[in-house]
C-alpha positions as CSV (number, residue, x, y, z in Angstrom):
1,M,61.9,-119.9,-92.7
2,R,60.9,-120.0,-89.0
3,I,62.9,-119.4,-85.8
4,L,61.7,-120.3,-82.3
5,Q,63.3,-118.0,-79.8
6,L,63.6,-119.0,-76.1
7,S,65.5,-117.0,-73.6
8,D,67.0,-116.7,-70.2
9,P,66.4,-120.2,-68.7
10,H,69.0,-119.6,-65.9
11,L,69.8,-123.3,-65.5
12,L,71.7,-124.7,-62.5
13,A,74.1,-127.7,-61.9
14,D,71.6,-129.1,-59.4
15,P,68.6,-130.4,-61.4
16,A,66.3,-129.8,-58.4
17,G,67.8,-126.3,-57.6
18,L,65.8,-123.1,-57.6
19,C,66.6,-119.8,-59.2
20,R,64.4,-116.9,-58.2
21,G,62.3,-119.4,-56.3
22,R,61.6,-121.5,-59.4
23,P,63.0,-124.7,-60.8
24,P,64.8,-123.6,-64.0
25,L,65.4,-127.1,-65.5
26,E,61.8,-128.2,-65.2
27,L,60.5,-124.9,-66.6
28,F,62.9,-125.0,-69.6
29,Q,61.9,-128.5,-70.4
30,H,58.2,-127.4,-70.1
31,A,58.9,-124.4,-72.3
32,L,60.5,-126.4,-75.1
33,T,57.7,-128.9,-75.1
34,S,54.9,-126.3,-74.9
35,A,56.3,-124.1,-77.6
36,L,57.0,-126.9,-80.0
37,Q,53.5,-128.3,-79.4
38,Q,51.8,-125.0,-80.0
39,L,53.8,-124.6,-83.3
40,A,53.1,-128.1,-84.4
41,E,49.3,-127.6,-83.8
42,A,49.5,-124.4,-85.8
43,G,51.3,-126.1,-88.7
44,T,54.3,-123.8,-88.2
45,P,57.2,-126.0,-86.9
46,P,60.5,-124.1,-86.5
47,D,63.5,-124.6,-88.7
48,Q,65.9,-123.2,-86.1
49,L,65.9,-122.9,-82.4
50,L,67.6,-119.7,-80.9
51,L,68.5,-119.5,-77.2
52,S,69.2,-115.9,-76.5
53,G,71.4,-116.0,-73.4
54,D,71.6,-116.4,-69.6
55,L,71.7,-120.1,-70.2
56,C,73.4,-121.1,-66.9
57,H,72.8,-119.0,-63.9
58,D,75.5,-120.5,-61.7
59,E,78.0,-120.7,-64.7
60,T,78.9,-124.3,-63.9
61,W,79.9,-127.2,-66.1
62,G,77.0,-129.2,-64.7
63,G,74.4,-126.6,-65.8
64,Y,75.7,-126.5,-69.4
65,A,75.9,-130.3,-69.4
66,R,72.3,-130.5,-68.4
67,L,71.4,-128.2,-71.3
68,R,73.5,-130.2,-73.7
69,D,71.8,-133.5,-72.6
70,L,68.3,-132.0,-72.7
71,L,68.8,-130.8,-76.3
72,A,70.4,-134.1,-77.4
73,A,67.5,-136.1,-75.9
74,D,65.1,-135.0,-78.7
75,P,66.5,-135.9,-82.1
76,A,63.5,-134.1,-83.7
77,L,64.7,-130.7,-82.5
78,P,65.8,-128.3,-85.2
79,P,69.4,-127.0,-85.3
80,V,70.2,-124.9,-82.2
81,A,72.0,-121.5,-82.1
82,A,72.8,-119.8,-78.8
83,L,74.0,-116.4,-77.5
84,P,76.0,-115.9,-74.3
85,G,74.4,-113.7,-71.7
86,N,75.8,-112.0,-68.6
87,H,75.2,-115.1,-66.5
88,E,77.7,-117.2,-68.5
89,H,81.1,-118.8,-68.3
90,L,82.3,-118.8,-71.9
91,L,84.9,-121.5,-71.6
92,R,82.5,-124.0,-70.0
93,L,79.8,-123.0,-72.4
94,R,82.0,-123.7,-75.4
95,A,83.4,-126.9,-74.0
96,A,80.0,-128.3,-73.2
97,L,78.0,-127.1,-76.2
98,G,80.4,-126.1,-78.9
99,R,80.1,-129.2,-81.0
100,E,76.3,-129.4,-80.9
101,V,75.2,-125.8,-80.8
102,L,76.3,-122.8,-83.0
103,L,77.6,-120.2,-80.5
104,A,78.0,-116.5,-81.0
105,P,79.7,-114.7,-82.6
106,A,78.7,-116.6,-85.7
107,R,76.8,-116.6,-89.0
108,C,73.9,-119.0,-89.3
109,C,72.9,-119.5,-92.9
110,L,69.1,-120.1,-93.3
111,G,68.8,-121.3,-96.9
112,Q,70.9,-120.4,-99.9
113,G,70.7,-117.9,-102.7
114,P,69.0,-114.6,-103.2
115,G,66.0,-114.1,-100.8
116,S,67.4,-116.4,-98.2
117,W,68.4,-115.3,-94.7
118,R,71.5,-115.0,-92.4
119,L,71.0,-115.0,-88.6
120,L,74.0,-113.1,-87.2
121,L,74.7,-114.1,-83.6
122,L,76.4,-111.4,-81.5
123,D,78.3,-112.0,-78.3
124,S,77.6,-109.2,-75.7
125,H,79.1,-111.0,-72.7
126,C,81.5,-108.9,-70.5
127,P,83.2,-111.0,-67.8
128,G,82.2,-109.8,-64.4
129,Q,79.6,-107.3,-65.7
130,V,75.8,-107.4,-65.8
131,G,75.7,-105.1,-68.8
132,G,77.0,-106.0,-72.2
133,R,79.4,-104.8,-74.9
134,L,80.2,-105.9,-78.4
135,G,83.5,-104.1,-78.9
136,S,85.1,-102.5,-82.0
137,A,86.3,-105.8,-83.5
138,Q,82.9,-107.5,-83.4
139,L,81.2,-104.3,-84.8
140,A,83.7,-104.3,-87.6
141,W,82.9,-108.0,-88.3
142,L,79.2,-107.2,-88.3
143,E,79.7,-104.4,-90.8
144,R,81.6,-106.8,-93.1
145,E,78.8,-109.4,-92.8
146,L,76.1,-106.8,-93.7
147,V,78.1,-105.6,-96.7
148,A,78.5,-109.2,-97.9
149,A,74.8,-109.9,-97.4
150,E,73.9,-106.9,-99.5
151,R,76.2,-108.1,-102.3
152,Q,74.7,-111.6,-102.1
153,G,71.1,-110.5,-102.1
154,V,70.3,-112.1,-98.8
155,W,68.5,-110.7,-95.7
156,V,69.8,-110.5,-92.2
157,L,68.3,-110.9,-88.7
158,L,70.5,-109.9,-85.8
159,A,70.4,-111.5,-82.3
160,V,72.1,-110.3,-79.2
161,H,71.4,-110.9,-75.5
162,H,71.5,-107.3,-74.2
163,P,69.0,-104.7,-75.6
164,P,70.8,-102.2,-77.8
165,G,68.8,-99.3,-76.4
166,P,66.5,-98.3,-73.5
167,I,63.3,-100.1,-73.1
168,G,61.8,-97.8,-70.4
169,D,62.9,-99.6,-67.2
170,A,65.5,-97.6,-65.3
171,L,67.3,-100.7,-63.8
172,L,67.3,-102.7,-67.1
173,D,68.3,-99.7,-69.1
174,S,71.4,-99.3,-66.8
175,I,72.6,-102.8,-67.6
176,A,71.9,-102.9,-71.4
177,L,74.4,-102.9,-74.2
178,A,77.1,-100.3,-73.6
179,D,77.9,-99.7,-77.2
180,G,74.3,-100.2,-78.4
181,D,74.3,-96.7,-80.0
182,A,77.1,-97.9,-82.3
183,L,75.2,-101.0,-83.2
184,L,72.0,-99.1,-84.0
185,A,73.9,-96.5,-86.0
186,L,75.5,-99.3,-88.1
187,V,72.2,-101.1,-88.6
188,A,70.4,-97.8,-89.6
189,E,72.7,-97.5,-92.6
190,R,72.1,-101.1,-93.8
191,P,68.6,-101.9,-95.0
192,V,69.6,-105.5,-95.5
193,A,69.3,-105.9,-91.7
194,R,65.6,-106.5,-91.3
195,G,65.3,-106.9,-87.5
196,L,67.0,-107.5,-84.2
197,V,65.9,-109.8,-81.3
198,F,67.3,-109.8,-77.8
199,G,66.8,-111.4,-74.4
200,H,67.9,-110.2,-70.9
201,V,64.7,-108.2,-70.1
202,H,62.5,-111.2,-69.2
203,Q,59.4,-109.7,-71.0
204,H,57.8,-109.0,-74.3
205,W,58.9,-105.7,-75.7
206,Q,58.5,-104.3,-79.2
207,G,60.1,-101.3,-80.9
208,W,61.6,-100.4,-84.3
209,L,65.2,-100.2,-85.5
210,P,66.3,-96.7,-86.7
211,G,66.6,-96.1,-90.4
212,P,64.2,-97.7,-93.0
213,A,60.7,-98.3,-91.6
214,G,59.2,-101.6,-90.6
215,R,62.2,-103.4,-89.1
216,P,61.2,-104.8,-85.7
217,L,63.3,-104.6,-82.5
218,L,62.0,-107.4,-80.2
219,G,62.6,-108.4,-76.6
220,C,61.8,-112.0,-75.5
221,P,60.1,-113.3,-72.4
222,S,62.1,-115.7,-70.1
223,T,61.3,-119.4,-69.7
224,L,62.0,-119.0,-66.0
225,C,60.2,-115.9,-64.7
226,P,59.0,-112.4,-65.8
227,F,60.3,-109.0,-64.8
228,P,57.7,-106.2,-64.4
229,A,56.4,-105.4,-67.9
230,V,57.1,-102.1,-69.5
231,Q,54.6,-102.7,-72.3
232,P,51.2,-104.5,-72.1
233,C,51.4,-108.1,-73.1
234,P,49.4,-108.5,-76.4
235,L,48.1,-111.8,-75.0
236,G,47.3,-110.4,-71.6
237,R,49.6,-112.9,-70.0
238,A,52.6,-110.9,-68.9
239,D,53.2,-113.1,-65.8
240,D,53.4,-116.3,-67.8
241,P,56.6,-117.8,-69.3
242,G,57.0,-117.4,-73.0
243,G,59.0,-117.2,-76.2
244,R,58.6,-116.0,-79.7
245,L,58.2,-117.4,-83.3
246,L,59.8,-115.4,-86.1
247,E,58.8,-116.1,-89.6
248,L,61.2,-114.8,-92.2
249,G,59.9,-114.1,-95.8
250,E,61.8,-114.1,-99.1
251,T,61.1,-110.4,-99.6
252,G,62.6,-109.4,-96.3
253,E,59.5,-109.2,-94.2
254,I,59.5,-110.5,-90.6
255,R,56.3,-111.8,-89.1
256,H,56.4,-112.6,-85.4
257,R,54.1,-114.3,-82.9
258,L,54.4,-114.0,-79.1
259,L,54.0,-117.4,-77.4
260,R,52.8,-118.0,-73.8
261,W,52.1,-121.2,-71.9
262,D,50.8,-122.1,-68.4
263,L,53.2,-123.1,-65.7
264,P,53.4,-126.9,-65.1
265,R,50.5,-128.1,-63.0
266,V,52.8,-129.8,-60.5
267,F,54.6,-126.5,-60.0
268,S,53.2,-123.8,-57.7
269,L,54.7,-120.4,-56.9
270,P,56.2,-120.1,-53.4
271,T,54.0,-118.3,-50.9
272,L,55.4,-114.9,-50.1
273,P,55.6,-114.0,-46.3
């Protein structure tokens, strides 16, 4: 089972609008095309597309409608699941995308029977806040889901927009998941949770979940622009847009591959004064 993760597109209502000096719609279209082409050429097409938050920077109906229309334009796309980020308007997000996209909090079933996987989508959006929070009710729901997965003999991958712990950047660490310690403590006690992926940080980052060894904790690059990298990019391309392929095995292993691509040829970065 393979998941393509793309993150933090920061779309706008204006299709020609700029965010951080870049055209988010053009770059997200390019990201989707480039990632799917790379995976097709490698013989590893994804079974699921995961969008891990900050979907619409200006939080407008128009921005979400553009995302909906872009996804609908390609009938060959795999099923789509999405997380809300801090740059989000939840009512507009659900109104525009709720019928076509599985939105957090939710359980995404990837196969059936023992050895299959559940992708648990967590909602860390806090209205008016840059940092995130899950809250006691969602943590209780997550615990019930993990207990059920253990009973059914299936594996779990968690996805949340905000990182659950520090990554080593003072600014980003100050706007992470406020109750990340509670999330990590819960996951540490449940070996059925095999990994956790997040967005928000606009860069590749890799660590490990507490508890049983070998469970990756992974931050995803943005399709729009990078933030200064805390860790070296394994591909030596920290300034390029990117995403991640996650391959989920029947015995609970997660193999992952960082993806990078060039900026569109017609696009050039603005000249700094």
